[in-house]
VOFIKOL-792353 format. One record per residue: residue number from 1; x, y, z of N, C-alpha, C in turn. Coordinates in steps of 0.001 Angstrom, whole numbers, plus 524288, in hexadecimal, padded with zeros to 5 digits. Example, Ala and Ser with C-alpha at 12.3 -4.5 7.8 and 13.67 -1.06 7.14 Angstrom:
BEGIN
<rec 1,<83386,7E9C6,81E78>,<8300C,7EE6C,81E78>,<83390,7F31C,81E78>>,
<rec 2,<83232,7F736,81BA8>,<83566,7FBDC,81BE4>,<83264,8001E,81EBE>>,
This chain:
BEGIN
<rec 1,<82FE9,7D5AE,7B9DA>,<8311D,7D542,7BF54>,<82F5B,7CFFB,7C14A>>,
<rec 2,<832A1,7CD63,7C431>,<8310A,7C875,7C67F>,<82E3F,7C994,7CB9C>>,
<rec 3,<82A68,7C665,7CCBA>,<82738,7C734,7D15D>,<82834,7C2CC,7D539>>,
<rec 4,<829F2,7C40E,7DA0B>,<82AAF,7BFE7,7DDE4>,<82595,7BD09,7DEDE>>,
<rec 5,<82601,7B814,7E05B>,<82161,7B4D9,7E141>,<81DEA,7B6FC,7E59C>>,
<rec 6,<82021,7B9C1,7E96E>,<81CFF,7BB88,7EDD3>,<81A63,7C0D3,7ECEA>>,
<rec 7,<81B35,7C350,7E876>,<818A2,7C851,7E73D>,<8130A,7C756,7E5A7>>,
<rec 8,<80F6E,7CA6A,7E7CD>,<809E8,7C9D6,7E67A>,<80883,7CC51,7E13E>>,
<rec 9,<80B6E,7D059,7DFE1>,<80A66,7D333,7DB05>,<80F78,7D5A9,7D936>>,
<rec 10,<80FDF,7D73A,7D445>,<814B8,7D9A2,7D26A>,<8160D,7DE8D,7D585>>,
<rec 11,<81B10,7DFDA,7D5CD>,<81CDD,7E491,7D878>,<81A63,7E954,7D5D3>>,
<rec 12,<81903,7ED6D,7D8E4>,<8167A,7F1F7,7D68A>,<819B0,7F4AC,7D24E>>,
<rec 13,<81EDD,7F41E,7D271>,<8220B,7F69F,7CE64>,<820F3,7F457,7C909>>,
<rec 14,<81F3D,7EF72,7C8C4>,<81DD9,7ED2E,7C3B7>,<817F2,7ED1B,7C2ED>>,
<rec 15,<8150D,7EC92,7C721>,<80F5A,7EC33,7C6C8>,<80CE5,7F172,7C56C>>,
<rec 16,<80F15,7F5A4,7C779>,<80CCF,7FAD2,7C6AE>,<810EE,7FE7A,7C46C>>,
<rec 17,<81349,7FCD5,7C01F>,<81789,7FFD4,7BDB4>,<8154D,803E1,7B9F6>>,
<rec 18,<81867,807DF,7B8F8>,<816FF,80BCD,7B524>,<8173B,8113A,7B76E>>,
<rec 19,<81797,8152B,7B40D>,<81815,81A8D,7B5EA>,<812FB,81CC3,7B822>>,
<rec 20,<80E90,81A73,7B6C7>,<80978,81C18,7B8D4>,<80641,81726,7B9A0>>,
<rec 21,<804C1,81624,7BE6C>,<801F0,81153,7BFAD>,<7FCBC,812B6,7C229>>,
<rec 22,<7F878,81115,7BFB9>,<7F343,811E8,7C1EE>,<7F22B,80D90,7C5E0>>,
<rec 23,<7F03B,80F09,7CA70>,<7EF0E,80B42,7CE92>,<7E93E,80B88,7CFD9>>,
<rec 24,<7E676,80754,7CEDD>,<7E0F7,80704,7D061>,<7E0E8,80485,7D5CF>>,
<rec 25,<7E104,807C1,7D9DF>,<7E199,805CD,7DF36>,<7DD29,80230,7E0EA>>,
<rec 26,<7D82B,8034C,7DFB6>,<7D413,7FF94,7E13C>,<7D4CF,7FA33,7DEB4>>,
<rec 27,<7D647,7FA14,7D9B1>,<7D72A,7F50A,7D713>,<7DBDE,7F232,7D96E>>,
<rec 28,<7E00F,7F50F,7DA6F>,<7E4B1,7F2A1,7DCC4>,<7E37F,7F082,7E234>>,
<rec 29,<7E062,7F35B,7E53A>,<7DEF4,7F18F,7EA7F>,<7DB84,7ECB4,7EA31>>,
<rec 30,<7D7BB,7ECA1,7E696>,<7D469,7E7F9,7E5FB>,<7D7B3,7E335,7E494>>,
<rec 31,<7DB71,7E3E3,7E117>,<7DEDA,7DF85,7DF94>,<7E21B,7DDB6,7E43F>>,
<rec 32,<7E3D9,7E154,7E76C>,<7E6F5,7E003,7EC03>,<7E3B1,7DCEF,7EFF3>>,
<rec 33,<7DED9,7DEA4,7F0E1>,<7DB51,7DBCB,7F462>,<7DA40,7D649,7F25E>>,
<rec 34,<7DA36,7D5A2,7ED34>,<7D8D3,7D0A1,7EAD2>,<7DD61,7CCD3,7EA56>>,
<rec 35,<7E225,7CE77,7EBA0>,<7E694,7CAE4,7EB21>,<7E5BC,7C61C,7EE8D>>,
<rec 36,<7E74B,7C17F,7ECA6>,<7E606,7BCA4,7EF5C>,<7E93D,7BB7F,7F445>>,
<rec 37,<7EDB6,7BDF5,7F4E4>,<7F0F6,7BCC9,7F974>,<7EE7E,7BF27,7FE57>>,
<rec 38,<7EF85,7BCE9,802DE>,<7ED34,7BF17,807A5>,<7EF85,7C477,808EA>>,
<rec 39,<7EC43,7C7D3,80B13>,<7EE16,7CD01,80CA7>,<7F1A1,7CC74,81164>>,
<rec 40,<7F5E0,7CF6A,81182>,<7F97B,7CF70,815E8>,<7F7AF,7D390,819C8>>,
<rec 41,<7F69D,7D207,81E87>,<7F4BC,7D5AA,82292>,<7EFED,7D8AA,820B6>>,
<rec 42,<7ECB9,7D616,81D78>,<7E7DC,7D87B,81BB6>,<7E867,7DC49,8173A>>,
<rec 43,<7ECF6,7DC6A,814B9>,<7ED73,7DFFB,8104F>,<7F0F0,7DDB2,80C0D>>,
<rec 44,<7F010,7DFBD,8076C>,<7F370,7DEBC,802EA>,<7F56D,7E410,8012F>>,
<rec 45,<7FA13,7E41D,7FEEF>,<7FC26,7E90A,7FD02>,<7FF10,7E825,7F7F2>>,
<rec 46,<7FF03,7EC25,7F4A8>,<801D3,7EBED,7EFB4>,<8045E,7F131,7EEC0>>,
<rec 47,<80965,7F115,7ED9E>,<80C1F,7F5E6,7EC25>,<80A66,7F768,7E6B1>>,
<rec 48,<808C8,7FC3D,7E61F>,<80726,7FE37,7E109>,<80B7A,8013B,7DE55>>,
<rec 49,<80EF3,80394,7E169>,<81325,806A7,7DF0F>,<817CF,806D6,7E2AB>>,
<rec 50,<81C61,80648,7E056>,<82178,80738,7E2BB>,<8244D,80ABA,7DEE6>>,
<rec 51,<823CE,80FC4,7DF98>,<8262D,8138B,7DC03>,<82993,81746,7DF2E>>,
<rec 52,<82EAD,81687,7DEFD>,<83224,819D7,7E217>,<83088,8198E,7E7C8>>,
<rec 53,<82FAD,81E07,7EA51>,<82E38,81DFE,7EFDC>,<82860,81D10,7F0CB>>,
<rec 54,<82549,81C57,7ECAA>,<81F9D,81BBD,7ED24>,<81E09,81602,7ED5F>>,
<rec 55,<81AB2,814BD,7F114>,<81860,80F82,7F184>,<8127C,8101D,7F1E2>>,
<rec 56,<80F98,80D0F,7EED4>,<809E9,80CB2,7EF47>,<8089D,80709,7F07E>>,
<rec 57,<805B1,80632,7F4AB>,<8044A,800E8,7F63F>,<7FE6A,800BF,7F73C>>,
<rec 58,<7FBC3,7FD0E,7F4C6>,<7F62A,7FC54,7F56E>,<7F546,7F7EB,7F951>>,
<rec 59,<7F1CD,7F8D1,7FD10>,<7F076,7F4E5,80101>,<7EAB9,7F378,80073>>,
<rec 60,<7E990,7EE70,800A4>,<7E441,7EC66,800F2>,<7E3CE,7E9F1,80655>>,
<rec 61,<7E099,7EC5C,809B4>,<7E05C,7EAB9,80F2B>,<7DB1B,7E840,8106E>>,
<rec 62,<7DB45,7E3D8,81322>,<7D686,7E176,81523>,<7D4F8,7E45D,81A18>>,
<rec 63,<7D002,7E3FF,81BA6>,<7CE50,7E65C,8208D>,<7D1A5,7E429,824F4>>,
<rec 64,<7D3B4,7E78B,82847>,<7D6F1,7E5DF,82CA6>,<7DCB9,7E579,82B6F>>,
<rec 65,<7DE40,7E627,82692>,<7E3CA,7E5E1,82522>,<7E6CC,7EA28,827F6>>,
<rec 66,<7EBBC,7E8F5,82944>,<7EEFB,7ECC5,82BFB>,<7F464,7ED05,82992>>,
<rec 67,<7F666,7F1B2,82939>,<7FBE5,7F28D,82809>,<7FE24,7F4D0,82D12>>,
<rec 68,<8015D,7F1D1,82FD1>,<80349,7F3A3,834E2>,<80686,7F89E,83469>>,
<rec 69,<80722,7FB3B,838C0>,<80A06,8002C,838C4>,<80F71,7FF73,8365F>>,
<rec 70,<810D7,80326,8330C>,<815E4,80320,83073>,<8173A,808BE,82EEB>>,
<rec 71,<81BBF,80983,82CB7>,<81D89,80EA1,82AE1>,<81F33,80E17,82530>>,
<rec 72,<81F1C,81268,8226D>,<820CD,8126B,81CF9>,<824F9,8169D,81C38>>,
<rec 73,<828D3,8158B,818E5>,<82D2E,8192B,8181F>,<82C04,81D86,81437>>,
<rec 74,<82742,81F7E,8144B>,<825D3,823BB,810C1>,<82059,82592,811FD>>,
<rec 75,<81E91,8296E,80F08>,<81935,82B4D,80FA9>,<81573,8270F,80DDD>>,
<rec 76,<81130,82678,810C5>,<80D4F,82267,80FB7>,<80803,82501,80EF0>>,
<rec 77,<8053B,8234B,80AEF>,<7FFCF,824D4,80A28>,<7FC97,81FD7,80A1D>>,
<rec 78,<7F905,81F64,80DD6>,<7F58B,81ADD,80E34>,<7F028,81CA7,80C6A>>,
<rec 79,<7EE2A,81A45,80840>,<7E912,81BAB,80619>,<7E55F,8170E,806A7>>,
<rec 80,<7E0D9,817FC,808EC>,<7DCC5,813FE,80929>,<7D9A2,8146A,8041B>>,
<rec 81,<7D9CA,81051,800FA>,<7D6FD,81050,7FC02>,<7D16F,80E3C,7FC96>>,
<rec 82,<7D0C6,80A90,8004A>,<7CBB1,8080E,8012B>,<7CBB6,805F6,806AF>>,
<rec 83,<7C747,8061E,8094D>,<7C6DD,803FC,80E8F>,<7C826,8080D,812AE>>,
<rec 84,<7C9F9,80627,81739>,<7CB6E,8099B,81B89>,<7D04D,8077C,81E31>>,
<rec 85,<7D3F3,80B05,81F2D>,<7D8E3,809AB,821A7>,<7D97D,80CBF,826B1>>,
<rec 86,<7DBD2,80A3E,82A92>,<7DD54,80D0C,82F47>,<7E33D,80D47,82F54>>,
<rec 87,<7E54E,81207,82FF5>,<7EAF7,812CD,83013>,<7EC84,81507,83553>>,
<rec 88,<7F0CF,8130A,83740>,<7F32F,81554,83BDB>,<7F869,8177E,83A11>>,
<rec 89,<7F90F,81C9B,83ACA>,<7FDDB,81F26,838FF>,<7FEF5,823DE,83C78>>,
<rec 90,<803E2,82479,83DE0>,<80597,828EC,84103>,<80259,82976,845F9>>,
<rec 91,<800EC,82505,84857>,<7FE15,8250F,84D3F>,<7F844,82633,84CDE>>,
<rec 92,<7F61D,82670,8482B>,<7F087,82788,84778>,<7EE0D,8235A,84404>>,
<rec 93,<7E8F6,8228C,844B9>,<7E5FE,81EF2,84166>,<7E285,8220C,83DBD>>,
<rec 94,<7E224,82029,838F7>,<7DEBD,82283,83512>,<7DC08,81E35,83210>>,
<rec 95,<7D73F,81F3B,8308D>,<7D466,81BB5,82D1D>,<7D41C,81E41,827C2>>,
<rec 96,<7D58E,81B4C,823C3>,<7D542,81D24,81E5E>,<7D118,81A14,81B82>>,
<rec 97,<7CDC2,81CD6,818B8>,<7C9FF,81A6A,8153C>,<7CBC3,81B1A,80FA2>>,
<rec 98,<7C8CB,818E2,80C0D>,<7CA22,8193A,8067D>,<7CAE9,81EEA,804E2>>,
<rec 99,<7CF3D,81FED,80240>,<7D076,82528,80064>,<7D37A,82878,80448>>,
<rec 100,<7D493,82656,808EB>,<7D788,82946,80CD5>,<7DD1B,8273A,80D24>>,
<rec 101,<7E0A9,82A9E,80EFD>,<7E633,8293E,80F06>,<7E8D7,82B91,813D2>>,
<rec 102,<7ED5A,8296A,8151B>,<7F098,82B57,8195D>,<7F62A,82BCC,81759>>,
<rec 103,<7F892,8304F,81837>,<7FDED,83153,81696>,<8016D,8312D,81B5D>>,
<rec 104,<805BD,82E37,81B06>,<8095D,82D99,81F61>,<80ED7,82F49,81DCB>>,
<rec 105,<8117C,831C3,82169>,<816F9,8330C,820A3>,<81A45,82E15,82114>>,
<rec 106,<81F20,82E2F,81F4C>,<8228D,82999,81FC2>,<8232E,827E3,82574>>,
<rec 107,<82383,822CC,82625>,<824A4,82046,82B2C>,<82064,820E1,82F54>>,
<rec 108,<81BAE,82299,82DD4>,<81764,822E9,83199>,<8152F,81D67,8325D>>,
<rec 109,<81525,81B6B,83733>,<812EE,81640,83820>,<80D14,81643,836C7>>,
<rec 110,<80B69,8122F,83400>,<805E5,811C7,83290>,<8045F,80C18,831CF>>,
<rec 111,<7FF62,80B0A,832BD>,<7FD1C,805E2,831DF>,<7F7BF,80693,82F7A>>,
<rec 112,<7F5D4,80284,82CCF>,<7F0DC,802CA,82A04>,<7ED9C,7FE04,82B65>>,
<rec 113,<7E887,7FEDA,82C3E>,<7E4C0,7FA9A,82CFB>,<7E037,7FB8A,82947>>,
<rec 114,<7DE3E,7F756,826F1>,<7D9AA,7F7B8,82383>,<7D4CA,7F6B1,826C6>>,
<rec 115,<7D15A,7FA86,8271C>,<7CC7F,7F9EC,82A15>,<7C880,7F6C4,82709>>,
<rec 116,<7C93A,7F687,821F1>,<7C5FE,7F35E,81E6A>,<7C966,7F226,819B3>>,
<rec 117,<7C784,7EEDA,8162D>,<7CA9A,7EDC9,8117D>,<7CBDD,7F2FF,80EE1>>,
<rec 118,<7D0DD,7F3C3,80DA8>,<7D2A2,7F8E5,80BD4>,<7D6EF,7F85B,807C4>>,
<rec 119,<7D7AC,7FC90,804D6>,<7DC07,7FD0C,80135>,<7DEF8,80209,802A8>>,
<rec 120,<7E42D,801B6,80294>,<7E76B,8060B,80444>,<7EBE7,806B3,80067>>,
<rec 121,<7ED0F,80B97,7FF1F>,<7F193,80CCF,7FBDE>,<7F596,80F86,7FF46>>,
<rec 122,<7FA3B,80D5F,7FF65>,<7FE92,80FA1,80251>,<80262,81200,7FE73>>,
<rec 123,<803A5,816F2,7FF39>,<807A0,81994,7FC1B>,<80C19,81AE5,7FFC2>>,
<rec 124,<810CC,81952,7FE47>,<81577,81A5E,8015B>,<81951,81D4A,7FDEF>>,
<rec 125,<81B03,821CA,7FFD8>,<81F22,824CB,7FD44>,<823EB,82458,800C1>>,
<rec 126,<82793,8210C,7FF38>,<82C2C,8200D,8026A>,<82F46,82509,80332>>,
<rec 127,<8312F,825C3,807E8>,<833D1,82AA1,80958>,<83983,82AA9,807AD>>,
<rec 128,<83AF7,82E92,804C2>,<8405F,83017,803B3>,<8440D,82BF2,80192>>,
<rec 129,<84270,82743,800B6>,<845F9,8234A,7FEAD>,<84340,8207B,7FA3F>>,
<rec 130,<844A9,8217D,7F572>,<8424D,81E70,7F145>,<843C5,818B3,7F1D4>>,
<rec 131,<84000,81564,7F11A>,<840E1,80FC1,7F166>,<841CB,80DC4,7EBD9>>,
<rec 132,<845ED,80AC2,7EAF9>,<846E1,808DE,7E5A9>,<84283,80549,7E3CE>>,
<rec 133,<84173,8059C,7DED1>,<83D94,8021C,7DC7E>,<83F9A,7FC81,7DCB9>>,
<rec 134,<83C1B,7F8A7,7DD2B>,<83DE1,7F33D,7DD4A>,<840B5,7F1B7,7D845>>,
<rec 135,<84496,7EE89,7D8C1>,<8479D,7ECB7,7D447>,<844B4,7E82D,7D1D2>>,
<rec 136,<843C6,7E899,7CCC2>,<84131,7E44F,7C9EB>,<84529,7DFFD,7C906>>,
<rec 137,<8434B,7DB44,7C942>,<8471E,7D735,7C825>,<84559,7D22C,7C98B>>,
């Protein structure tokens, strides 16, 4: 697979290929925090999996980082792996600490703020429409 010059890392379809992939989330988060490029809006993110309707995205957030309110076209599971996150979703605020998670239905508006340096795993199960895998080339 050829890699465009502006890609920070190989696409997850080649980077994390195989029928069974072990993910060491603390190690992956440490590597993400250590990347030399500047964090965008206080965070870095890396897709860990694009498998049919499933998306796994790891976020390394600096204290004060924000993901502005948005919606997702499927069920969302936001897991705080380390640190503390404040989430606003469905008109309510919640604080998540390490090991806590929030499950959202499709299209629920939500935003995330890091109250301290944090790591977050986002799982998205796209609703009712399988997304084609990227074409290699």
